[in-house]
Backbone as numpy.savetxt, mean C-alpha at the origin, in Angstrom:
# Nx Ny Nz CAx CAy CAz Cx Cy Cz
-30.26 31.09 -12.31 -29.96 30.52 -11.01 -29.08 31.52 -10.25
-29.37 31.79 -8.98 -28.56 32.72 -8.19 -27.14 32.20 -8.00
-26.15 33.12 -7.95 -24.75 32.71 -7.84 -24.47 31.80 -6.63
-25.07 32.08 -5.49 -24.81 31.25 -4.31 -25.32 29.83 -4.51
-26.44 29.70 -5.19 -26.98 28.37 -5.46 -26.07 27.61 -6.42
-25.54 28.31 -7.43 -24.60 27.68 -8.36 -23.35 27.19 -7.62
-22.85 27.99 -6.71 -21.66 27.60 -5.94 -21.99 26.38 -5.08
-23.15 26.39 -4.45 -23.54 25.25 -3.60 -23.68 23.98 -4.43
-24.26 24.07 -5.60 -24.41 22.90 -6.48 -23.03 22.41 -6.92
-22.16 23.32 -7.31 -20.81 22.95 -7.75 -20.05 22.26 -6.63
-20.14 22.79 -5.42 -19.46 22.16 -4.28 -20.03 20.78 -3.99
-21.33 20.64 -4.11 -21.96 19.33 -3.89 -21.50 18.30 -4.91
-21.43 18.70 -6.17 -20.97 17.80 -7.23 -19.50 17.44 -6.99
-18.69 18.43 -6.65 -17.27 18.17 -6.39 -17.10 17.19 -5.23
-17.89 17.36 -4.18 -17.81 16.46 -3.03 -18.20 15.04 -3.41
-19.23 14.90 -4.24 -19.65 13.56 -4.67 -18.56 12.90 -5.50
-17.95 13.64 -6.42 -16.89 13.08 -7.25 -15.68 12.69 -6.41
-15.31 13.54 -5.46 -14.17 13.25 -4.59 -14.45 11.99 -3.78
-15.63 11.87 -3.21 -15.99 10.71 -2.41 -15.96 9.45 -3.25
-16.48 9.51 -4.48 -16.50 8.37 -5.38 -15.08 7.94 -5.73
-14.23 8.89 -6.09 -12.83 8.58 -6.42 -12.10 8.04 -5.22
-12.36 8.59 -4.05 -11.71 8.15 -2.83 -12.06 6.70 -2.51
-13.33 6.34 -2.65 -13.75 4.96 -2.39 -13.12 4.00 -3.39
-13.10 4.41 -4.66 -12.51 3.55 -5.70 -11.03 3.35 -5.42
-10.34 4.43 -5.08 -8.91 4.36 -4.80 -8.63 3.50 -3.58
-9.47 3.65 -2.57 -9.31 2.86 -1.36 -9.47 1.36 -1.67
-10.43 1.02 -2.50 -10.63 -0.38 -2.89 -9.43 -0.91 -3.68
-8.89 -0.08 -4.57 -7.71 -0.47 -5.33 -6.52 -0.69 -4.40
-6.36 0.18 -3.43 -5.25 0.04 -2.47 -5.40 -1.22 -1.64
-6.62 -1.54 -1.21 -6.83 -2.77 -0.44 -6.51 -4.00 -1.28
-6.90 -3.99 -2.55 -6.60 -5.11 -3.44 -5.09 -5.24 -3.66
-4.41 -4.12 -3.83 -2.96 -4.15 -4.00 -2.29 -4.67 -2.74
-2.73 -4.26 -1.58 -2.16 -4.76 -0.33 -2.32 -6.27 -0.23
-3.46 -6.80 -0.65 -3.67 -8.27 -0.64 -2.68 -8.96 -1.57
-2.47 -8.38 -2.77 -1.52 -8.98 -3.72 -0.10 -8.94 -3.18
0.27 -7.85 -2.52 1.60 -7.73 -1.94 1.78 -8.79 -0.84
0.76 -8.97 0.00 0.84 -9.98 1.06 0.96 -11.39 0.48
0.29 -11.64 -0.65 0.40 -12.94 -1.32 1.82 -13.17 -1.81
2.41 -12.15 -2.42 3.81 -12.27 -2.86 4.73 -12.45 -1.67
4.43 -11.75 -0.59 5.26 -11.85 0.60 5.31 -13.28 1.10
4.21 -13.98 1.06 4.16 -15.36 1.54 5.10 -16.26 0.75
5.40 -15.88 -0.49 6.32 -16.68 -1.32 7.79 -16.33 -1.09
8.06 -15.17 -0.50 9.45 -14.70 -0.38 9.95 -14.55 1.05
9.06 -14.63 2.02 9.44 -14.32 3.40 9.06 -15.49 4.31
10.00 -15.93 5.14 9.75 -17.06 6.03 8.77 -16.71 7.15
8.78 -15.46 7.60 7.90 -15.03 8.70 7.07 -13.82 8.27
6.05 -14.04 7.41 5.27 -12.92 6.91 4.53 -12.14 7.99
4.25 -12.77 9.12 3.55 -12.05 10.19 4.43 -10.98 10.83
5.73 -11.01 10.55 6.64 -10.00 11.10 6.70 -8.74 10.24
6.01 -8.75 9.09 6.03 -7.61 8.18 4.62 -7.04 8.05
4.51 -5.73 8.22 3.24 -5.03 8.03 3.25 -4.36 6.67
2.12 -4.45 5.97 1.98 -3.86 4.64 0.79 -2.91 4.66
1.02 -1.69 4.20 -0.09 -0.77 3.99 0.12 -0.09 2.64
-0.97 0.34 2.04 -0.91 0.95 0.72 -1.78 2.20 0.72
-1.20 3.29 0.21 -1.94 4.54 0.05 -1.64 5.07 -1.34
-2.67 5.12 -2.16 -2.54 5.63 -3.54 -1.42 4.93 -4.32
-1.33 3.63 -4.16 -0.35 2.84 -4.89 1.04 2.84 -4.29
1.23 3.56 -3.20 2.53 3.57 -2.51 2.49 2.53 -1.40
3.36 1.55 -1.50 3.41 0.46 -0.54 4.37 0.83 0.59
3.88 0.72 1.82 4.70 1.00 3.00 4.95 -0.32 3.71
6.22 -0.68 3.83 6.62 -1.91 4.51 7.26 -1.56 5.84
6.80 -2.20 6.91 7.42 -2.00 8.21 7.44 -3.34 8.94
8.24 -3.40 9.98 8.39 -4.64 10.72 9.82 -5.14 10.59
9.98 -6.44 10.67 11.32 -7.03 10.64 11.40 -8.10 9.55
12.63 -8.28 9.05 12.85 -9.20 7.95 14.30 -9.68 7.99
14.52 -10.93 7.59 15.87 -11.46 7.50 16.57 -10.85 6.28
17.85 -10.56 6.42 18.61 -9.89 5.36 18.59 -10.67 4.05
18.69 -11.99 4.12 18.75 -12.77 2.88 17.42 -12.77 2.12
16.33 -12.34 2.73 15.03 -12.28 2.06 14.71 -10.89 1.51
15.39 -9.88 2.00 15.02 -8.49 1.75 14.99 -8.11 0.28
16.09 -8.25 -0.42 16.16 -7.76 -1.81 15.15 -8.44 -2.73
15.06 -9.77 -2.65 14.11 -10.49 -3.51 12.68 -10.07 -3.22
12.36 -9.88 -1.96 11.01 -9.48 -1.58 10.67 -8.10 -2.14
11.55 -7.15 -1.95 11.28 -5.79 -2.43 11.21 -5.75 -3.96
12.07 -6.50 -4.62 12.03 -6.56 -6.09 10.72 -7.19 -6.58
10.25 -8.21 -5.87 8.99 -8.86 -6.27 7.83 -7.88 -6.13
7.83 -7.11 -5.06 6.76 -6.13 -4.87 6.82 -5.04 -5.93
8.02 -4.60 -6.27 8.18 -3.55 -7.27 7.59 -3.97 -8.62
7.59 -5.27 -8.88 7.05 -5.78 -10.14 5.54 -5.98 -10.13
4.91 -5.75 -9.00 3.45 -5.93 -8.89 2.73 -4.77 -9.59
1.81 -5.07 -10.50 1.06 -3.99 -11.16 0.32 -3.13 -10.13
0.40 -1.83 -10.33 -0.27 -0.90 -9.42 0.64 -0.27 -8.38
1.85 -0.82 -8.23 2.79 -0.25 -7.26 3.44 0.98 -7.88
3.23 2.13 -7.25 3.83 3.38 -7.73 5.15 3.66 -7.04
5.26 3.24 -5.80 6.47 3.51 -5.01 6.47 2.56 -3.82
7.65 2.36 -3.26 7.80 1.52 -2.07 8.55 2.31 -1.01
7.94 2.42 0.17 8.61 3.02 1.32 9.05 1.88 2.22
10.33 1.58 2.17 10.90 0.45 2.90 11.33 0.91 4.29
10.52 0.60 5.27 10.83 0.96 6.66 11.16 -0.30 7.46
11.54 -1.36 6.75 11.83 -2.63 7.40 13.13 -2.57 8.19
13.12 -3.24 9.30 14.32 -3.43 10.11 14.88 -4.77 9.67
16.07 -4.76 9.07 16.65 -5.96 8.48 17.69 -6.55 9.43
17.54 -7.85 9.70 18.45 -8.56 10.60 19.29 -9.55 9.82
20.55 -9.64 10.18 21.45 -10.58 9.54 21.12 -12.02 9.93
20.63 -12.18 11.16 20.28 -13.52 11.65 18.78 -13.57 11.89
18.21 -14.72 11.68 16.76 -14.89 11.78 16.24 -14.68 13.20
17.09 -14.80 14.22 16.63 -14.65 15.60 16.01 -13.26 15.86
16.45 -12.25 15.16 15.94 -10.91 15.39 14.60 -10.63 14.72
14.19 -11.51 13.81 12.99 -11.27 13.03 11.73 -11.38 13.86
11.63 -12.39 14.66 10.41 -12.58 15.45 10.57 -11.84 16.71
């Protein structure tokens, strides 16, 4: 087989594997985000004020949250299988008026 053809075949196989892994990872991240949102509903009075996104098992939290809910919520998420890291970008308010 000519060298250029071998390179083309290798690149094609690598692209297929990358695409397959990417889709699998994306599905896992979506499932993890759903589990995090489910936990959030148990720990947060206003879950619509918190945005959750997941990339490669890293959970990104943004939005607003009452101070008395913050620690328990983050600890609950940390215990969720599949969570590799948490990026807490939440704006925490001492009083509930700032949350919504």
